[in-house]
Structures are given as structure tokens and as C-alpha cells.
C-alpha positions in Angstrom: 0.0 0.0 0.0 1.6 3.2 -1.2 0.7 6.8 -1.6 -0.7 9.4 0.7 -4.2 8.8 -0.5 -4.0 5.0 0.1 -2.5 5.6 3.5 -5.2 8.1 4.4 -8.0 5.7 3.3 -6.4 2.9 5.4 -6.3 5.2 8.5 -9.9 6.3 7.9 -11.0 2.7 8.1 -8.8 2.0 11.1 -9.6 5.1 13.1 -13.2 5.7 12.1 -15.5 6.6 14.9 -17.6 3.9 16.6 -21.3 3.5 15.9 -22.1 5.0 19.3 -20.1 8.2 18.6 -21.8 8.5 15.2 -25.2 8.2 16.8 -24.3 10.9 19.4 -23.1 13.1 16.6 -26.3 12.6 14.7 -28.3 13.4 17.8 -26.4 16.7 18.2 -27.1 17.6 14.6 -30.8 16.8 15.1 -30.9 18.9 18.2 -29.2 21.7 16.4 -31.8 21.6 13.6 -34.6 21.6 16.2 -33.1 24.6 18.0 -32.7 26.5 14.8 -36.4 26.3 14.4 -37.7 26.8 17.9 -35.0 28.4 20.0 -32.1 30.0 18.0 -30.7 31.7 21.1 -30.0 28.3 22.7 -28.2 27.0 19.6 -24.6 27.4 21.1 -25.2 24.6 23.6 -24.8 22.2 20.7 -21.3 23.6 20.1 -20.4 22.7 23.7 -21.8 19.2 23.1 -19.7 18.8 19.9 -16.6 20.0 21.8 -17.2 17.4 24.5 -17.8 14.7 21.9 -14.5 15.6 20.2 -12.6 14.8 23.4 -13.5 11.2 22.7 -13.8 11.2 18.9 -10.2 12.5 18.5 -8.9 10.0 21.1 -8.2 7.2 18.6 -5.2 5.7 20.3 -2.0 4.7 18.6 0.6 2.6 20.4 -1.9 -0.1 21.5 -2.7 -0.7 17.9 0.9 -0.3 16.7 2.2 -3.1 18.9 -0.7 -5.4 17.7 0.4 -4.9 14.1 -2.6 -2.9 13.0 -0.4 -0.4 11.2 1.9 -2.9 9.6 0.4 -2.6 6.1 1.3 1.1 5.9 4.5 1.1 8.1 6.4 -1.7 6.4 9.2 -0.2 4.5 8.4 3.4 5.5 11.4 5.5 6.2 9.6 8.4 7.9 6.9 7.4 10.3 6.1 11.0 11.1 4.1 11.3 7.9 1.9 8.4 9.0 1.4 10.0 12.4 0.5 13.3 10.9 -2.1 11.6 8.7 -3.4 9.7 11.7 -3.9 13.0 13.6 -5.8 14.5 10.7 -8.0 11.4 10.3 -8.7 11.4 14.1 -9.9 15.0 14.0 -11.9 14.6 10.8 -15.2 13.3 12.1 -15.4 16.1 14.7 -14.4 18.6 12.0 -17.3 17.5 9.9 -19.7 17.9 12.8 -18.2 21.3 13.6 -18.8 22.5 10.1 -22.4 21.2 10.2 -23.0 23.2 13.4 -21.4 26.2 11.9 -23.9 26.0 9.1 -26.7 25.7 11.7 -25.3 28.6 13.6 -25.5 30.7 10.5 -29.1 29.7 9.9 -29.9 30.5 13.6 -28.3 34.0 13.3 -27.7 34.9 9.7 -26.1 38.3 10.5 -23.6 37.0 13.0 -20.4 34.9 12.7 -21.3 31.3 14.0 -19.7 30.6 17.3 -18.0 27.5 15.7 -16.2 29.8 13.3 -15.2 32.6 15.6 -11.5 32.7 16.5 -12.3 31.5 20.0 -14.4 28.6 18.6 -11.7 27.5 16.2 -9.0 27.8 18.8 -11.1 25.6 21.2 -11.7 23.0 18.5 -8.1 22.9 17.5 -6.8 22.5 21.0 -9.3 19.9 22.0 -8.6 17.9 18.9 -4.8 18.1 19.4 -4.8 17.4 23.1 -7.3 14.5 23.0 -5.4 12.9 20.1 -1.9 13.4 21.7 -3.1 12.2 25.2 -4.4 8.9 23.8 -1.3 8.1 21.7 0.5 6.0 24.4 -2.6 4.1 25.3 -5.9 2.9 23.9 -8.8 4.5 22.2 -10.8 7.1 24.3 -8.1 7.1 27.0 -7.3 10.8 26.4 -10.9 11.9 26.5 -11.8 9.8 29.5 -8.8 11.2 31.5 -9.7 14.8 30.5 -13.4 14.4 31.6 -12.4 12.8 34.9 -10.0 15.7 35.5 -12.8 18.2 34.8 -15.1 16.4 37.2 -12.5 16.4 39.9 -11.9 20.1 39.3 -15.6 20.8 39.5 -16.1 18.7 42.7 -13.2 20.6 44.4 -14.7 23.9 43.3 -11.6 24.7 41.1 -13.7 25.3 38.0 -15.0 28.5 39.5 -11.4 29.6 40.2 -10.4 28.8 36.6 -13.4 30.7 35.3 -12.4 33.7 37.4 -8.9 33.6 35.9 -10.3 33.3 32.4 -12.7 36.3 33.0 -10.1 38.5 34.7 -10.0 40.6 31.5 -7.3 41.8 29.3 -4.2 43.1 30.9 -0.6 42.0 31.1 0.8 39.0 29.3 0.8 37.3 32.7 -3.0 37.8 33.0 -3.4 36.5 29.4 -1.3 33.5 30.2 -3.4 32.7 33.2 -6.6 33.1 31.1 -5.1 30.8 28.4 -4.1 28.2 31.0 -7.7 28.2 32.3 -9.0 27.7 28.8 -6.5 24.8 28.2 -7.9 23.0 31.2 -11.5 23.8 30.4 -11.9 24.8 26.7 -15.6 25.3 27.2 -14.8 28.7 28.5 -13.8 29.8 25.0 -17.2 29.0 23.5 -19.3 30.2 26.5 -18.5 33.7 25.4 -16.5 33.6 22.2 -16.2 37.4 22.0 -14.6 37.7 25.4 -11.0 36.4 25.1 -8.4 39.0 23.9 -6.1 38.2 21.0 -3.2 37.2 23.2 -5.3 34.5 24.9 -6.3 33.1 21.5 -2.8 33.2 20.3 -1.5 31.3 23.3 -4.3 28.6 23.0 -3.5 28.2 19.3 0.2 28.0 20.0 -0.5 25.3 22.6 -2.5 23.3 20.0 0.4 23.4 17.6 2.9 22.5 20.3 0.8 19.6 21.6 0.2 18.3 18.1 3.9 18.6 17.2 5.0 16.9 20.4 2.5 14.1 19.7 3.9 13.5 16.2 7.5 13.5 17.5 6.8 11.1 20.3 4.5 8.7 18.3 7.0 8.5 15.5 9.5 7.0 17.9 7.2 4.5 19.5 8.6 1.0 19.6 6.7 -1.1 17.1 7.6 -4.5 18.5 4.6 -6.8 18.3 2.9 -8.1 21.4 0.5 -10.9 22.0 -3.1 -9.5 21.4 -4.3 -11.4 24.5 
């Protein structure tokens, strides 16, 4: 199997979302269509749902399948594994990106004279970081591991009342680079802040979040490309 197109097709089959995730995504689209008709002002809650779903959808896992030989058809004879890993990252984010664009269309229908939340700089930054972080966090382990760990961390933060502290740091307002860094750090822990009020973050916060997405994705590619591919017993 050679060629970028053939490799991408192989990865699409291997990393495609489960039936359960597809059903949830379809339910979100259906809810979005309903809200466009009856309650346009509540449409953005579907964006939050899609971001939550992407935490799991992009967590496709890598090393667990690597050591079981699932990638052998495309890795055999390949000199640069980084190309395969980059394609794997793109394929992992693709289902969520399709859902995101569908919701962007719905957002435009709900408010034709405004930029859909999904396509605001804050919305795009949130989606990019969640996709990169969920994908990278699941690389050393199995599918959905990154998303599961992230959700557990958010629940722990909420139960210990730290979400309110993070929210306060995020809403502290524009100021010095230190304040922007704190706001960006809060958004990295809980990206839902970015879409709760997409017009609020200042440019420096968005730049820092976007930079974090690039760094996380780059680190993930560099690390995964060096994973030991020695086969293990599937049992």
C-alpha cells in the first residue's frame, strides 16, 4: 500500500468513529436543527456538546494498535513514520471537524447576521486545541483514553470547586501577558470557557491557545514517530 491517498484511506477505516459516537453526533445535529427552528438563542449549547464529543472522537489511540500490528500494512518499508502519524492525527480529528462545520452552518441559519460561534477565532481555537490534546493524550494508550482522562480531570476540578477559580482567571479581563497566560491556561484546562463567550478572550489568549494546540500536536507527532513497534500478543 503506497501513496498518501491510500494511507489516508487505510487510516480512515482503522480510526473511524464507533457507531455510538456517530449516533451521538447525529443526535447533536438533530438537536441543532430543532433549536434553529424553535430556539435559536440556545443553539450554542450544541457547540459545547460537539466539543465534548470531540474529546472522545479524536482520542483514537496509537501505540496499542501499533504493537498489535494494525499499522503494519502502511508502516512496512516506510522510512519516515512522522508522515503516517500526521495523517493519523488528521484522520482522528476529521469526524469532529465535519460535525463542527455542520454546526457552523446551523449557527449561520440561527443567526444569519452574525459569525457562527463555531467559526469565531475562539471557537476555532477551542476545537483545534481539544482535537490536538485528545489525540496526543491517547497516543501512548488505547482509544478514548485521552478523552476519558480529561473528563475525569474536569469532574475532579468541579467537585473541588476549582472550575470557579479557573473561570475567574479566564474572565479576569485583558491586561498584562501574565494575565493573558493565566486566562489561556484556564482555557486549556476547560476549553468550554472559550465558547461560553466567544467574543470575550483577547487576542493574546487566543494566540496562546492556538500555539498550545500546535505544540501539543507537534510533540505528539514527534513522540509517536519514535514508539517501539515490537509486536505483542493481542491477548
